[in-house]
TORTIDO-114116 format. One record per residue: residue in three letters; x, y, z of N, C-alpha, C in turn. Coordinates in steps of 0.2 Angstrom, whole numbers, padded with zeros to 4 digits, always signed. Layout:
<fises>
ALAXYZXYZXYZ...
</fises>
This chain:
<fises>
MET+0460+0465+0790+0462+0470+0786+0457+0472+0781PRO+0455+0479+0780+0450+0480+0775+0452+0478+0768GLN+0448+0477+0764+0449+0475+0757+0451+0481+0753ALA+0456+0480+0749+0458+0486+0745+0453+0487+0739LEU+0452+0493+0737+0447+0494+0732+0451+0498+0726LEU+0449+0497+0720+0452+0500+0714+0446+0504+0711GLN+0447+0510+0710+0443+0515+0707+0446+0517+0700LEU+0442+0516+0695+0444+0518+0688+0439+0520+0683GLU+0441+0523+0678+0436+0524+0672+0438+0519+0667GLY+0434+0517+0663+0435+0512+0658+0430+0511+0653ILE+0432+0507+0648+0427+0505+0642+0427+0497+0643VAL+0420+0495+0642+0419+0488+0642+0421+0485+0635LEU+0426+0481+0635+0428+0478+0628+0425+0471+0627SER+0423+0467+0632+0420+0461+0631+0416+0459+0637LYS+0411+0455+0636+0407+0452+0642+0405+0445+0640ASP+0404+0441+0645+0403+0434+0644+0400+0431+0651LEU+0396+0426+0650+0394+0423+0656+0399+0419+0660SER+0399+0419+0666+0404+0415+0670+0400+0411+0676GLY+0398+0405+0674+0394+0401+0678+0387+0404+0678GLU+0383+0402+0683+0376+0404+0682+0374+0411+0685ASN+0379+0413+0690+0377+0419+0693+0381+0425+0692PHE+0386+0425+0687+0390+0430+0686+0391+0432+0679GLN+0393+0438+0677+0395+0440+0671+0402+0442+0671LYS+0406+0440+0666+0413+0442+0666+0415+0447+0661PHE+0418+0452+0663+0420+0458+0659+0427+0459+0658ASP+0429+0462+0652+0436+0464+0652+0435+0472+0651ILE+0438+0476+0655+0438+0483+0655+0444+0486+0653PHE+0444+0491+0648+0450+0495+0646+0451+0501+0650SER+0456+0501+0655+0457+0507+0659+0463+0511+0656PRO+0463+0518+0655+0468+0521+0652+0474+0521+0657ILE+0474+0519+0663+0479+0519+0668+0481+0512+0669GLU+0477+0507+0670+0478+0500+0672+0479+0496+0666GLY+0476+0498+0660+0476+0493+0655+0470+0488+0655LYS+0471+0482+0654+0465+0477+0654+0464+0475+0661ILE+0458+0475+0663+0456+0473+0669+0450+0468+0668CYS+0451+0462+0671+0446+0457+0671+0442+0457+0677CYS+0435+0457+0677+0431+0457+0683+0425+0454+0682LEU+0422+0452+0688+0415+0448+0688+0410+0453+0691ASN+0404+0452+0689+0398+0456+0692+0393+0451+0693ARG+0389+0451+0698+0384+0446+0700+0378+0448+0696ILE+0375+0444+0692+0369+0445+0688+0363+0447+0693SER+0360+0452+0691+0354+0454+0695+0348+0454+0691LYS+0343+0450+0692+0337+0449+0688+0333+0456+0689LYS+0333+0459+0695+0329+0465+0696+0332+0471+0693LEU+0338+0471+0691+0342+0477+0688+0344+0475+0681LYS+0341+0470+0678+0343+0468+0671+0345+0473+0666ASN+0340+0478+0666+0341+0484+0661+0347+0488+0662THR+0350+0488+0668+0356+0492+0670+0362+0488+0670GLN+0362+0482+0668+0368+0478+0668+0373+0481+0663LEU+0380+0481+0664+0385+0483+0660+0384+0480+0653ASP+0386+0484+0648+0385+0481+0641+0391+0483+0637LEU+0392+0479+0632+0398+0480+0627+0399+0487+0625PHE+0405+0490+0625+0406+0497+0623+0404+0502+0628ASP+0401+0500+0634+0400+0505+0639+0406+0509+0641LYS+0405+0515+0643+0410+0519+0646+0408+0520+0653VAL+0412+0518+0658+0410+0517+0665+0415+0520+0670ASP+0412+0522+0676+0416+0524+0682+0415+0518+0686ILE+0420+0514+0689+0419+0508+0692+0423+0507+0698GLU+0421+0504+0703+0424+0502+0709+0425+0495+0710LEU+0431+0492+0711+0432+0485+0711+0436+0483+0717SER+0435+0477+0719+0438+0474+0724+0442+0467+0721GLN+0448+0466+0723+0452+0461+0721+0451+0454+0724ALA+0451+0449+0720+0450+0442+0722+0456+0441+0726SER+0455+0436+0731+0460+0434+0735+0466+0431+0732GLN+0465+0428+0726+0470+0425+0722+0470+0427+0714GLY+0475+0428+0711+0476+0430+0704+0474+0437+0703ASN+0473+0439+0696+0472+0446+0694+0464+0447+0693LEU+0460+0443+0696+0453+0444+0695+0450+0449+0700PHE+0445+0453+0698+0442+0458+0702+0434+0457+0702PHE+0431+0459+0708+0424+0459+0708+0421+0466+0708ILE+0416+0467+0704+0413+0474+0704+0409+0475+0710LYS+0411+0481+0713+0407+0483+0719+0402+0488+0717GLU+0404+0493+0714+0399+0498+0711+0401+0501+0704TYR+0396+0503+0700+0398+0506+0694+0393+0511+0692THR+0395+0516+0688+0390+0521+0685+0392+0521+0677THR+0387+0520+0673+0388+0520+0666+0388+0527+0664THR+0393+0530+0661+0393+0537+0659+0392+0538+0652HIS+0392+0533+0648+0390+0534+0641+0389+0526+0639ARG+0383+0525+0635+0381+0519+0632+0381+0520+0625HIS+0385+0516+0621+0385+0517+0614+0379+0513+0610PHE+0373+0515+0612+0367+0511+0609+0367+0510+0602ASN+0369+0515+0598+0368+0514+0591+0373+0510+0587ILE+0378+0508+0590+0383+0504+0586+0379+0497+0584SER+0375+0494+0589+0372+0488+0587+0367+0488+0582LYS+0365+0494+0580+0360+0495+0575+0363+0494+0568SER+0369+0494+0567+0372+0493+0561+0377+0487+0561TYR+0375+0482+0557+0379+0476+0558+0387+0477+0556THR+0388+0481+0551+0395+0483+0549+0399+0487+0555ALA+0395+0492+0558+0398+0495+0563+0400+0491+0569LEU+0395+0486+0570+0396+0482+0576+0402+0477+0575THR+0402+0475+0568+0408+0470+0567+0415+0474+0567TYR+0415+0480+0565+0422+0483+0566+0423+0485+0573ALA+0418+0487+0576+0420+0489+0583+0422+0483+0587SER+0419+0477+0586+0421+0471+0589+0428+0469+0587HIS+0430+0470+0581+0437+0468+0578+0441+0473+0582TRP+0440+0479+0583+0444+0484+0587+0445+0481+0594SER+0439+0479+0597+0440+0477+0604+0444+0471+0605LYS+0443+0466+0601+0447+0460+0601+0454+0461+0600MET+0456+0466+0595+0463+0468+0594+0466+0471+0600LEU+0462+0475+0604+0465+0478+0610+0466+0473+0615LEU+0461+0468+0616+0462+0463+0621+0468+0459+0620ARG+0470+0458+0614+0477+0454+0612+0483+0458+0614ASN+0482+0465+0613+0488+0469+0613+0489+0474+0619LEU+0484+0475+0623+0485+0480+0629+0491+0479+0633SER+0492+0472+0634+0498+0471+0639+0505+0473+0636HIS+0505+0475+0630+0512+0477+0627+0511+0483+0624ILE+0506+0487+0624+0505+0494+0622+0509+0499+0627ASP+0513+0503+0624+0517+0507+0628+0513+0513+0631HIS+0509+0516+0627+0506+0522+0629+0498+0521+0629LEU+0495+0520+0635+0488+0518+0635+0483+0524+0634GLU+0485+0529+0637+0480+0535+0637+0478+0537+0630PRO+0483+0538+0625+0481+0540+0619+0477+0535+0615ILE+0478+0528+0617+0474+0523+0613+0467+0523+0616TYR+0467+0524+0623+0460+0525+0626+0456+0530+0623ASP+0459+0536+0622+0455+0542+0619+0454+0540+0612LEU+0458+0537+0608+0457+0535+0601+0451+0530+0601THR+0451+0525+0606+0445+0521+0606+0438+0524+0607LEU+0438+0529+0612+0432+0533+0613+0430+0536+0607LYS+0435+0539+0603+0433+0543+0597+0430+0538+0591ALA+0434+0532+0591+0431+0527+0586+0424+0525+0588LEU+0423+0523+0594+0416+0521+0596+0411+0526+0594THR+0413+0533+0596+0408+0538+0594+0407+0538+0586ALA+0412+0537+0582+0411+0537+0575+0407+0531+0573TRP+0408+0525+0576+0404+0519+0574+0397+0520+0576GLU+0396+0524+0581+0389+0525+0583+0385+0531+0579THR+0389+0535+0576+0386+0541+0573+0387+0543+0566LEU+0393+0539+0563+0395+0541+0556+0394+0535+0552PRO+0393+0536+0545+0393+0531+0540+0400+0528+0539PHE+0401+0523+0535+0407+0521+0532+0412+0518+0538PRO+0409+0513+0542+0413+0511+0548+0419+0508+0546GLU+0420+0505+0540+0427+0502+0538+0432+0508+0538ALA+0430+0514+0536+0435+0519+0537+0437+0521+0544THR+0433+0521+0548+0434+0522+0555+0439+0517+0558TYR+0438+0511+0556+0443+0505+0558+0450+0506+0555TYR+0450+0508+0549+0456+0509+0545+0460+0515+0548LYS+0457+0520+0549+0460+0526+0552+0462+0525+0559SER+0458+0521+0563+0460+0520+0570+0466+0515+0570LEU+0467+0510+0566+0473+0506+0565+0479+0510+0564TYR+0478+0514+0559+0484+0518+0557+0486+0523+0562LEU+0481+0526+0566+0483+0530+0571+0486+0527+0577LEU+0484+0521+0578+0487+0516+0584+0494+0515+0582ALA+0496+0513+0576+0503+0512+0574+0507+0518+0575LYS+0504+0524+0573+0508+0531+0574+0509+0532+0581HIS+0504+0531+0585+0505+0532+0593+0510+0528+0596GLU+0511+0522+0593+0516+0517+0595+0523+0518+0592GLY+0523+0523+0588+0530+0525+0585+0532+0520+0579LEU+0527+0517+0576+0529+0513+0571+0530+0517+0564PRO+0534+0515+0560+0535+0519+0554+0529+0518+0548ILE+0523+0519+0550+0518+0517+0546+0517+0522+0540SER+0519+0528+0541+0519+0533+0535+0525+0532+0531GLN+0531+0531+0534+0537+0531+0530+0537+0524+0526ASP+0535+0519+0529+0536+0512+0526+0529+0510+0523TRP+0524+0508+0527+0518+0505+0524+0515+0510+0518LEU+0514+0516+0520+0510+0521+0516+0514+0522+0509GLN+0520+0523+0510+0525+0524+0504+0526+0518+0500SER+0525+0512+0502+0526+0506+0498+0520+0504+0495LEU+0514+0507+0496+0508+0505+0493+0508+0505+0485PRO+0505+0501+0481+0505+0502+0474+0501+0508+0472THR+0502+0511+0467+0500+0518+0465+0492+0518+0465ASN+0489+0512+0463+0481+0513+0463+0478+0513+0470LEU+0482+0511+0475+0480+0511+0482+0482+0517+0486LYS+0488+0520+0484+0491+0526+0488+0487+0532+0489GLU+0484+0534+0483+0479+0540+0483+0473+0539+0487PRO+0469+0533+0486+0464+0532+0491+0466+0532+0498ALA+0472+0529+0500+0474+0528+0507+0475+0535+0510LYS+0478+0540+0506+0479+0547+0508+0472+0550+0509ILE+0468+0549+0504+0461+0553+0504+0457+0551+0511ILE+0457+0545+0512+0453+0542+0518+0457+0545+0524LEU+0463+0545+0525+0467+0547+0531+0466+0555+0532ASN+0465+0559+0526+0466+0566+0527+0459+0569+0527SER+0453+0565+0526+0447+0568+0525+0442+0566+0531PRO+0438+0571+0533+0432+0569+0538+0428+0563+0535ILE+0427+0558+0539+0423+0552+0537+0416+0554+0534LYS+0413+0559+0536+0407+0561+0534+0407+0564+0526ASP+0413+0566+0524+0414+0568+0517+0416+0563+0512LEU+0417+0557+0515+0420+0551+0510+0414+0548+0507ASP+0415+0545+0501+0411+0542+0497+0413+0534+0497PRO+0410+0530+0501+0412+0523+0501+0412+0519+0494LYS+0407+0521+0490+0407+0518+0483+0413+0520+0479ALA+0416+0526+0480+0421+0528+0476+0428+0526+0478LEU+0428+0523+0484+0435+0521+0487+0435+0514+0489SER+0441+0511+0487+0442+0503+0488+0445+0503+0494ILE+0442+0502+0500+0445+0501+0506+0447+0494+0508THR+0444+0489+0506+0445+0482+0508+0452+0480+0506PRO+0455+0482+0501+0462+0480+0500+0467+0484+0504LEU+0465+0490+0506+0469+0494+0510+0469+0491+0517LEU+0463+0489+0520+0463+0486+0526+0467+0479+0526HIS+0466+0475+0521+0470+0469+0521+0478+0471+0521SER+0480+0476+0517+0487+0477+0517+0489+0480+0524LEU+0485+0484+0527+0487+0487+0533+0488+0482+0539GLU+0483+0478+0539+0483+0472+0544+0489+0468+0543ASP+0491+0466+0536+0496+0462+0535+0503+0465+0537TRP+0503+0472+0536+0509+0475+0538+0510+0475+0545LEU+0505+0477+0549+0506+0477+0556+0508+0470+0559THR+0505+0465+0556+0507+0458+0558+0514+0456+0557SER+0517+0458+0551+0523+0456+0549+0529+0461+0551HIS+0527+0468+0553+0532+0473+0554+0531+0475+0562SER+0527+0473+0566+0526+0475+0572+0524+0470+0577TYR+0523+0471+0584+0521+0467+0589+0513+0467+0589ILE+0510+0471+0585+0503+0471+0586+0500+0465+0583LEU+0495+0462+0587+0492+0456+0584+0485+0458+0582
</fises>
């Protein structure tokens, strides 16, 4: 019987070595969610290997057992080169990827979160203030999932945080002044709220 193939678009959320001859990738598909797959390491094609945060069109074949796939072919449609040039942007993009890997299995609406992830990666690649991108993305994730983030979390903030919270949410990132806005306590508060008031890990 011919081996079934799976064709999809996705974003590389993680990569790691698997033995001596393979790399293991977690791909975020807007249709399938998280897909775990292996790709044979090619010394001849080292510069074209998949990389973290790549947007790809990919063809997979399923392993005989379990939910593991092998990469048959792929095309990188966008590579977010510049994220790695900023330690802070790379840190927050990595936080976002790890959060998604913990939560994709129980996120109800994948396509809006996929689109949100692409927009966030573009922002981390091209805009300043990467903390604001992470903050706004977490907030929008909660809204997409139907959580009462505006009615509960935002309204319950102390007065000294409520105004900065609204300014960051309602302003283009390029117009924000990081030195004038205290975003660290907002991030801690938002993450704590998500942990205690939702299923998002």
